C-alpha positions as CSV (number, residue, x, y, z in Angstrom):
1,M,-12.4,97.9,166.9
2,S,-9.0,98.8,168.2
3,L,-8.3,101.9,170.2
4,E,-6.0,103.2,167.4
5,E,-8.7,103.4,164.8
6,P,-10.0,107.0,164.2
7,I,-13.4,107.9,165.3
8,V,-15.7,108.8,162.4
9,S,-17.8,111.9,163.0
10,L,-21.5,112.2,162.0
11,D,-20.7,114.7,159.3
12,E,-18.2,112.3,157.8
13,A,-20.7,109.4,157.9
14,S,-23.4,111.5,156.2
15,V,-21.0,112.5,153.5
16,T,-20.0,108.9,152.9
17,A,-23.7,107.8,152.7
18,E,-24.4,110.5,150.1
19,E,-21.3,109.5,148.1
20,L,-22.5,105.9,148.3
21,Q,-25.9,106.8,147.0
22,D,-24.4,108.8,144.1
23,A,-22.2,105.9,143.2
24,M,-25.2,103.5,143.1
25,E,-27.2,105.9,140.9
26,A,-24.2,106.2,138.5
27,E,-23.9,102.4,138.4
28,E,-27.6,102.1,137.5
29,E,-27.2,104.6,134.8
30,G,-24.3,102.7,133.4
31,E,-26.3,99.5,133.3
32,E,-29.1,101.3,131.5
33,E,-26.6,102.6,128.9
34,E,-25.1,99.0,128.6
35,D,-28.6,97.6,128.0
36,M,-29.1,100.2,125.3
37,D,-25.8,99.2,123.7
38,V,-26.9,95.6,123.8
39,G,-30.2,96.6,122.2
40,D,-28.3,98.4,119.5
41,D,-26.1,95.3,118.9
42,N,-29.2,93.2,118.6
43,E,-30.6,95.6,116.0
44,N,-27.4,95.4,114.1
45,I,-27.6,91.6,114.2
46,Q,-31.2,91.7,112.9
47,E,-30.1,94.1,110.2
48,T,-27.4,91.7,109.2
49,S,-29.9,88.8,109.1
50,A,-32.2,90.9,106.9
51,K,-29.5,91.0,104.2
52,F,-30.3,87.3,103.7
53,G,-33.7,88.3,102.3
54,V,-36.3,85.5,102.8
55,Y,-33.7,82.9,103.8
56,S,-32.4,82.1,107.3
57,A,-30.3,79.6,109.2
58,D,-33.2,78.0,110.9
59,E,-36.0,77.5,108.4
60,V,-36.2,76.1,104.9
61,N,-38.1,78.4,102.5
62,I,-40.0,76.4,99.8
63,E,-42.4,79.2,98.8
64,V,-40.0,81.3,96.6
65,F,-36.7,80.8,94.8
66,E,-34.7,84.0,94.6
67,E,-31.1,85.0,94.5
68,L,-29.4,84.4,97.9
69,Q,-27.8,87.8,98.9
70,L,-25.2,86.9,101.5
71,P,-22.8,89.6,102.8
72,L,-19.5,89.4,100.9
73,E,-17.5,88.9,104.2
74,L,-19.7,86.0,105.3
75,A,-19.6,84.3,101.9
76,Q,-15.8,84.6,101.9
77,E,-15.6,83.2,105.4
78,V,-17.7,80.2,104.4
79,Q,-15.5,79.6,101.3
80,D,-12.3,79.9,103.4
81,A,-13.7,77.4,105.9
82,W,-14.6,75.0,103.1
83,K,-11.2,75.3,101.5
84,Y,-9.6,74.5,104.9
85,L,-11.9,71.5,105.3
86,L,-10.8,70.1,101.9
87,K,-7.2,70.7,102.8
88,T,-7.7,68.9,106.1
89,L,-9.2,65.9,104.4
90,V,-6.4,65.9,101.9
91,T,-8.2,64.7,98.7
92,H,-11.6,65.2,97.2
93,E,-12.3,61.5,97.3
94,A,-11.6,61.5,101.1
95,A,-13.9,64.5,101.5
96,G,-16.6,62.8,99.6
97,E,-16.3,59.7,101.7
98,A,-16.5,61.8,104.9
99,I,-19.7,63.6,103.6
100,Y,-21.2,60.2,102.6
101,S,-20.5,58.6,105.9
102,A,-21.7,61.7,107.9
103,L,-25.0,61.8,106.0
104,F,-25.9,58.1,106.2
105,E,-24.8,57.8,109.8
106,A,-27.1,60.6,110.6
107,S,-30.1,58.9,108.8
108,P,-29.6,55.4,107.4
109,A,-33.2,55.5,106.2
110,I,-32.4,57.8,103.3
111,Q,-29.7,55.6,101.9
112,P,-32.1,53.8,99.5
113,L,-32.8,57.1,97.8
114,F,-29.2,57.0,96.4
115,K,-28.8,54.1,94.0
116,T,-25.4,55.1,92.6
117,P,-22.3,53.2,93.8
118,R,-20.7,54.7,97.0
119,A,-17.4,55.6,95.3
120,V,-19.3,57.6,92.7
121,M,-22.0,59.0,94.9
122,A,-19.5,60.2,97.5
123,L,-17.5,62.2,94.9
124,R,-20.7,63.6,93.5
125,F,-21.7,64.9,96.9
126,M,-18.4,66.6,97.3
127,T,-18.5,68.1,93.8
128,G,-22.0,69.4,94.1
129,I,-21.4,71.1,97.5
130,N,-18.0,72.5,96.3
131,Q,-19.7,74.0,93.2
132,I,-22.3,75.7,95.4
133,V,-19.7,77.1,97.9
134,Q,-17.5,78.4,95.1
135,S,-20.5,80.4,93.7
136,L,-21.7,81.7,97.1
137,D,-20.3,85.2,96.5
138,K,-22.0,85.4,93.1
139,S,-25.7,85.3,93.6
140,S,-26.9,85.0,90.0
141,E,-24.4,82.2,89.3
142,L,-25.4,80.5,92.5
143,K,-29.0,80.5,91.5
144,T,-28.2,79.0,88.2
145,V,-26.1,76.2,89.8
146,V,-28.7,75.4,92.4
147,E,-31.5,75.4,89.7
148,T,-29.4,72.9,87.6
149,L,-28.9,70.7,90.6
150,G,-32.6,70.9,91.5
151,F,-33.4,69.8,88.0
152,Q,-31.2,66.8,88.5
153,H,-33.1,65.9,91.7
154,L,-36.6,66.0,90.2
155,D,-37.2,62.3,90.8
156,L,-36.1,62.4,94.4
157,D,-38.6,63.0,97.2
158,V,-36.8,65.9,98.8
159,T,-38.7,67.1,101.9
160,V,-38.0,69.7,104.6
161,P,-37.2,67.1,107.3
162,R,-34.6,65.5,104.9
163,V,-33.1,68.9,104.2
164,H,-32.7,69.3,108.0
165,I,-31.0,66.0,108.2
166,F,-28.6,66.8,105.4
167,R,-27.9,70.3,106.7
168,D,-27.2,69.1,110.3
169,A,-25.0,66.2,109.0
170,I,-22.8,68.6,107.0
171,L,-22.6,71.1,109.9
172,E,-21.6,68.4,112.3
173,L,-18.9,67.3,109.9
174,V,-17.5,70.8,109.5
175,V,-17.5,71.5,113.2
176,T,-15.9,68.1,114.0
177,E,-13.1,68.5,111.4
178,I,-12.3,72.2,111.6
179,G,-14.2,73.4,114.7
180,D,-11.4,75.8,115.6
181,R,-11.8,77.6,112.2
182,V,-15.6,77.9,112.2
183,S,-17.1,80.9,114.0
184,P,-20.8,81.0,115.0
185,V,-21.4,83.4,112.1
186,C,-19.7,81.1,109.7
187,K,-21.7,78.2,110.9
188,D,-24.9,80.2,110.3
189,G,-23.6,81.0,106.8
190,F,-23.3,77.2,106.1
191,A,-26.8,76.7,107.5
192,V,-28.3,79.4,105.3
193,M,-26.7,78.1,102.2
194,L,-27.8,74.5,102.8
195,N,-31.4,75.6,103.7
196,Y,-31.4,77.7,100.5
197,V,-30.3,74.7,98.4
198,G,-32.8,72.3,100.0
199,G,-35.7,74.7,99.6
200,A,-34.8,75.3,96.0
201,Y,-34.9,71.6,95.2
202,I,-38.4,71.4,96.7
203,Y,-39.5,74.5,94.9
204,V,-38.1,73.4,91.5
205,R,-39.9,70.1,91.8
206,S,-43.3,71.6,92.6
207,K,-43.1,74.5,90.1
208,F,-41.9,72.6,87.1
209,S,-44.5,69.8,87.4
210,V,-46.8,72.0,85.2
211,Q,-44.0,72.4,82.6
212,L,-43.5,68.6,82.6
213,K,-47.1,68.1,81.7
214,I,-46.8,70.6,78.8
215,L,-43.7,68.9,77.5
216,H,-45.2,65.4,77.6
217,S,-48.5,66.5,75.9
218,S,-46.9,68.5,73.2
219,W,-44.2,65.8,72.6
220,A,-47.0,63.2,72.2
221,T,-48.4,65.4,69.4
222,A,-45.1,66.1,67.7
223,S,-43.7,62.6,67.8
224,K,-46.8,60.7,66.7
225,G,-47.7,63.1,63.8
226,A,-48.5,66.7,63.0
227,A,-52.1,67.4,63.4
228,G,-51.7,70.8,61.8
229,I,-50.2,69.2,58.7
230,Q,-53.0,66.7,58.4
231,N,-55.6,69.4,58.8
232,A,-54.0,71.5,56.1
233,E,-53.9,68.6,53.7
234,E,-57.6,67.8,54.4
235,T,-58.6,71.4,53.7
236,G,-56.7,71.3,50.3
237,G,-53.7,73.4,51.5
238,S,-50.8,73.2,49.2
239,K,-47.7,71.2,50.2
240,S,-45.6,74.3,49.9
241,E,-47.6,75.8,52.7
242,T,-47.2,72.7,54.8
243,L,-43.5,72.5,54.3
244,Q,-42.8,76.0,55.5
245,P,-40.8,76.2,58.7
246,A,-41.4,78.8,61.4
247,G,-40.6,82.3,60.2
248,S,-41.1,81.6,56.5
249,T,-41.4,84.4,54.0
250,K,-44.5,86.0,52.5
251,G,-44.0,84.3,49.2
252,A,-44.2,81.0,50.9
253,K,-47.4,81.9,52.6
254,E,-49.0,82.7,49.2
255,G,-48.3,79.2,48.1
256,K,-45.2,80.0,45.9
257,D,-42.3,77.6,45.9
258,S,-39.6,79.3,47.8
259,R,-36.9,77.1,46.4
260,D,-34.3,78.4,43.9
261,P,-35.8,77.7,40.4
262,K,-32.3,77.1,39.1
263,K,-31.9,74.1,41.4
264,T,-33.5,70.8,40.6
265,S,-35.0,68.4,43.1
266,A,-31.9,66.2,42.7
267,S,-29.6,69.0,43.7
268,Y,-31.7,69.7,46.9
269,Q,-31.4,66.0,47.8
270,S,-27.7,66.1,47.2
271,E,-27.4,68.9,49.8
272,G,-29.2,66.7,52.3
273,R,-32.6,68.4,52.1
274,N,-35.7,66.2,52.4
275,T,-38.4,67.2,50.0
276,A,-41.0,64.7,51.4
277,V,-43.9,66.0,53.5
278,P,-42.7,65.9,57.2
279,K,-45.1,63.9,59.4
280,N,-43.4,63.8,62.7
281,F,-40.7,65.6,64.8
282,E,-37.8,63.7,63.3
283,E,-38.8,64.4,59.7
284,M,-39.7,68.0,60.5
285,F,-36.4,68.5,62.3
286,Q,-34.4,67.3,59.3
287,F,-36.4,69.4,56.9
288,N,-36.0,72.6,59.0
289,A,-32.3,71.8,59.5
290,A,-31.8,71.6,55.7
291,V,-33.8,74.8,55.1
292,M,-31.8,76.7,57.8
293,G,-28.5,75.5,56.3
294,L,-27.7,73.2,59.2
295,G,-28.4,69.9,57.5
296,K,-24.7,68.9,57.3
297,N,-24.2,69.1,61.1
298,G,-23.9,65.4,61.9
299,W,-23.8,66.0,65.6
300,M,-27.4,67.1,65.6
301,N,-28.4,63.6,64.5
302,E,-26.7,62.2,67.6
303,I,-29.0,64.3,69.8
304,L,-32.0,63.6,67.6
305,S,-31.6,59.9,67.9
306,S,-31.8,60.2,71.7
307,F,-34.2,63.1,72.0
308,D,-37.3,60.9,72.6
309,A,-35.6,59.3,75.6
310,I,-34.5,62.7,76.8
311,V,-38.0,64.2,76.7
312,M,-39.7,61.2,78.1
313,N,-37.3,60.9,81.0
314,V,-36.9,64.6,81.8
315,A,-38.1,64.0,85.4
316,N,-35.9,60.9,85.8
317,T,-32.5,62.4,86.6
318,F,-30.6,59.1,86.4
319,R,-31.9,58.2,83.0
320,L,-31.6,61.8,81.7
321,Q,-28.0,62.0,82.8
322,E,-27.3,58.6,81.3
323,E,-28.7,59.7,77.9
324,C,-26.7,63.0,78.0
325,D,-23.5,61.1,78.9
326,V,-23.9,58.7,76.0
327,V,-24.8,61.6,73.6
328,S,-21.7,63.4,74.7
329,L,-19.5,60.4,73.9
330,R,-21.0,60.2,70.4
331,M,-20.7,64.0,69.9
332,A,-17.0,63.9,70.9
333,K,-16.2,62.6,67.4
334,Y,-17.2,66.0,65.9
335,S,-15.1,69.1,65.9
336,K,-17.4,72.1,65.7
337,I,-20.6,72.0,67.9
338,V,-22.9,74.9,68.6
339,L,-25.7,73.7,70.8
340,S,-27.8,76.8,70.3
341,E,-28.3,75.7,66.7
342,Y,-30.1,72.6,67.8
343,K,-32.5,74.7,70.0
344,A,-33.4,76.9,67.0
345,V,-34.2,73.9,64.8
346,M,-36.1,72.1,67.6
347,L,-38.3,75.1,68.4
348,A,-39.1,75.7,64.7
349,S,-40.1,72.1,64.2
350,L,-42.3,72.0,67.3
351,R,-44.0,75.2,66.3
352,S,-44.9,73.6,63.0
353,L,-46.2,70.4,64.5
354,C,-48.2,71.7,67.6
355,K,-51.2,73.6,66.5
356,D,-51.9,74.8,70.1
357,W,-48.4,76.2,70.5
358,G,-48.2,79.2,72.8
359,S,-46.0,81.1,75.2
360,E,-46.2,78.4,77.8
361,H,-44.9,75.8,75.3
362,E,-42.1,78.2,74.4
363,L,-41.1,78.6,78.0
364,A,-41.3,74.8,78.8
365,W,-39.3,73.7,75.9
366,S,-36.7,76.4,76.3
367,W,-36.4,75.4,80.0
368,L,-35.9,71.8,79.0
369,W,-33.2,72.6,76.5
370,E,-31.4,74.9,78.8
371,N,-31.0,72.1,81.3
372,V,-30.0,69.5,78.7
373,E,-27.6,72.0,77.3
374,R,-25.9,72.5,80.7
375,L,-25.6,68.7,81.1
376,L,-24.0,68.4,77.6
377,K,-21.7,71.4,78.1
378,N,-20.4,70.0,81.4
379,L,-18.9,67.1,79.3
380,M,-17.9,68.9,76.1
381,G,-14.2,68.4,75.5
382,K,-13.7,66.0,78.3
383,P,-14.3,62.6,76.6
384,A,-11.3,62.9,74.4
385,L,-9.0,63.9,77.3
386,Q,-10.4,61.1,79.5
387,E,-10.0,58.6,76.8
388,A,-6.3,59.6,76.3
389,A,-5.7,59.4,80.1
390,L,-7.4,56.1,80.5
391,S,-5.7,54.6,77.5
392,G,-2.3,55.7,78.9
393,L,-3.2,54.1,82.3
394,L,-4.2,50.7,80.8
395,A,-1.2,50.7,78.5
396,S,1.1,51.2,81.5
397,L,-0.3,48.2,83.4
398,D,2.2,45.3,83.4
399,D,1.4,41.6,84.2
400,S,1.8,42.0,87.9
401,A,-0.6,45.0,88.0
402,L,-3.2,43.1,86.0
403,S,-2.8,40.1,88.3
404,L,-3.3,42.3,91.3
405,I,-6.5,43.8,89.8
406,R,-7.9,40.3,89.1
407,R,-7.3,39.1,92.6
408,E,-8.1,42.2,94.7
409,V,-11.3,43.2,92.8
410,Y,-13.1,40.1,94.1
411,S,-11.5,40.2,97.5
412,Q,-12.7,43.7,98.2
413,F,-16.1,43.1,96.5
414,F,-16.8,40.0,98.7
415,A,-15.7,42.1,101.7
416,L,-18.2,44.8,100.8
417,A,-21.0,42.5,99.7
418,P,-20.6,38.9,101.0
419,A,-23.8,37.9,99.2
420,G,-22.0,38.4,95.9
421,Q,-20.1,35.1,96.5
422,E,-23.3,33.2,95.6
423,Y,-23.2,34.6,92.0
424,F,-19.4,34.2,91.3
425,K,-19.0,30.4,91.6
426,Q,-17.1,30.1,88.3
427,S,-13.6,29.0,87.8
428,T,-10.7,31.3,88.6
429,T,-9.9,31.6,84.9
430,R,-13.5,32.8,84.2
431,L,-13.4,35.3,87.1
432,H,-10.1,36.7,85.7
433,F,-11.7,37.0,82.3
434,I,-14.6,39.0,83.7
435,A,-12.3,41.3,85.6
436,D,-10.2,41.9,82.4
437,K,-13.3,42.5,80.4
438,V,-14.6,45.1,82.8
439,V,-11.4,47.0,82.6
440,S,-11.3,46.9,78.8
441,M,-14.9,47.9,78.5
442,T,-14.2,51.2,80.3
443,L,-11.9,52.2,77.5
444,E,-14.2,50.8,74.7
445,M,-17.0,53.0,76.1
446,Y,-15.0,56.1,75.0
447,R,-14.0,54.7,71.7
448,E,-17.2,53.0,70.4
449,P,-20.2,54.2,72.5
450,K,-22.8,53.0,70.0
451,R,-21.6,49.5,69.9
452,M,-21.0,49.4,73.7
453,I,-24.6,50.4,74.4
454,E,-25.8,47.6,72.1
455,D,-23.5,45.1,73.8
456,L,-24.6,46.2,77.3
457,S,-28.2,45.8,76.3
458,A,-27.6,42.2,75.3
459,L,-25.5,41.6,78.5
460,G,-28.1,43.1,80.7
461,L,-30.8,40.8,79.3
462,R,-28.5,37.8,80.0
463,H,-28.2,39.1,83.6
464,V,-32.0,39.1,83.8
465,G,-31.9,35.4,83.1
466,Y,-29.1,34.9,85.7
467,A,-31.3,36.7,88.3
468,I,-28.4,39.0,89.3
469,P,-29.5,41.6,91.9
470,T,-28.7,45.1,90.7
471,E,-27.8,46.0,94.4
472,L,-24.5,44.2,93.8
473,F,-23.3,46.5,91.1
474,G,-22.6,49.4,93.5
475,P,-20.2,47.4,95.7
476,F,-18.6,45.9,92.6
477,V,-17.9,49.4,91.2
478,T,-16.6,50.6,94.5
479,A,-14.2,47.6,94.7
480,C,-12.9,48.2,91.2
481,V,-12.3,51.9,91.9
482,Q,-10.5,51.2,95.1
483,V,-8.2,48.7,93.5
484,V,-7.3,51.0,90.6
485,H,-6.7,53.8,93.2
486,S,-4.3,51.6,95.0
487,L,-2.1,51.4,91.9
488,G,-1.5,55.2,92.3
489,P,-2.6,56.4,88.8
490,A,-2.9,60.0,87.8
491,Q,-6.0,61.7,89.1
492,D,-7.4,62.4,85.6
493,A,-6.9,58.7,84.6
494,E,-8.6,57.5,87.8
495,E,-11.5,59.9,87.2
496,A,-11.8,58.7,83.6
497,F,-12.0,55.0,84.8
498,R,-14.5,55.9,87.5
499,W,-16.8,57.9,85.2
500,S,-16.8,55.2,82.4
501,L,-17.4,52.3,84.9
502,N,-20.2,54.3,86.5
503,L,-21.9,54.8,83.1
504,L,-21.5,51.1,82.2
505,T,-23.2,50.2,85.5
506,R,-26.1,52.7,85.0
507,V,-26.8,51.3,81.5
508,L,-26.6,47.7,82.7
509,T,-28.8,48.4,85.7
510,R,-31.5,50.1,83.6
511,V,-31.6,47.3,81.1
512,I,-31.9,44.7,83.9
513,N,-34.7,46.7,85.6
514,E,-36.6,47.2,82.3
515,G,-36.1,43.6,81.2
516,S,-37.2,42.1,84.6
517,T,-40.8,41.5,83.5
518,V,-43.3,39.5,85.4
519,V,-42.7,36.5,83.1
520,M,-38.9,36.6,83.5
521,K,-39.3,36.9,87.3
522,A,-41.6,33.8,87.3
523,I,-39.0,31.9,85.2
524,N,-36.2,32.8,87.5
525,A,-38.3,31.7,90.5
526,N,-38.9,28.4,88.7
527,S,-42.6,28.6,89.8
528,D,-45.3,27.0,87.6
529,R,-48.0,28.9,89.4
530,M,-46.3,32.3,89.0
531,L,-45.5,31.6,85.4
532,R,-49.1,30.8,84.5
533,K,-50.3,33.9,86.3
534,A,-47.7,36.1,84.6
535,V,-48.4,34.8,81.1
536,A,-52.1,35.3,81.6
537,C,-51.6,39.1,82.2
538,A,-48.6,39.7,80.1
539,P,-49.1,41.5,76.7
540,R,-48.7,39.4,73.6
């Protein structure tokens, strides 16, 4: 201490100590107020989380499936981030590839669950997530979209751990690509959305297993024959009673012929009405369609011809989608289509054939048709446009472009699947013919779907004899799509080519899998022991 420093008196020291104590007390009060403010903030955060209802960013809820009520600001923030991500990745194809790579790099073990070619599956990932994000601010529409996607995942073993893998992979991709545009709140919004979707898939699969049993049991009764009709005939009931569709008039119930007496049987047949006693669903459907004035709707017969496959494969999403795609191509030749009319005739026919029909049957079949109708509506109007776009693309290819396709398809295919070289040992001329045929078949699928399905069935059975692994179809489709993409076609033409080639591959793969019986496998293995064993147990 220097001599120049002033000497502090005791009074001044005591005052200073009192001021110091007051300051410390004021600071403690400020900290308590700050803690109270933090507590209020936490309460606000909890209130915001409560707006999500039973859904959160951490857990997957598989007990209920309700509408997801996100705050509008959060939903818009997630949508803006997603738009920015798509803009960063330039194209939808690139975005799909990024999602595909992120998912399977996170967990290679789940890759066998997805049997669709990579080029198609990647775009399907992107399209599905994009559809979900776009509906995020409309809760009722979002629930419908997610339920439809869940219906398409009935045959996949979706579990909570796999949902976590998918969610974390998508979040990591979003943060890696546009981390500067994603706030913690926005990241939680993505997590809640993905948890909601994953939980809905699991819920839909468990809940609708009961409805699937109802569908299969009632369809077995309706397709094999009408027990109610047979019972009525055995008890002496008149044919006019048996022939009445659901909702018939009182005169019909009394056994009176409800047909116009001025019309003869020949005139009814000329109008397309079947006067024979219906014995199964197909006959009852045609009868009810004629009675309801819908017998001339040819597009109904297109659905009817595939309806057995639709019902029997309702839990097999790949086969169901295949059937609906083929039906859509056949229906594209008709101008006026009202899908609700098919539902009315379908339900009327089933009510007449199933004697134990009840409210559960009504709900189950209505649920089935609603999902089938969504699949059909997604493609209504598109086949004609896609056919025109693809036709223009193929017509614009000159000799140099065709030569490029012939060469590069195999180069890229062998790079993606080296094992494929063992199955393409033919001459160069033959390989070029195969490549040209594949390209032309994509257009023929739009123009003549019935004939193409028959040709593919025969081609698939030949491939069974060749012992071609179906695992090679995916890389081959990817190679074809990549080569066509390198030509720089219009986006709609490239999508038409991809969609048609994917459908061709799905049909071919199904035929090969169904035709690969134990006998054919033994023949391909060239094993006398296996053949004897297979013939011994194979049905005659």
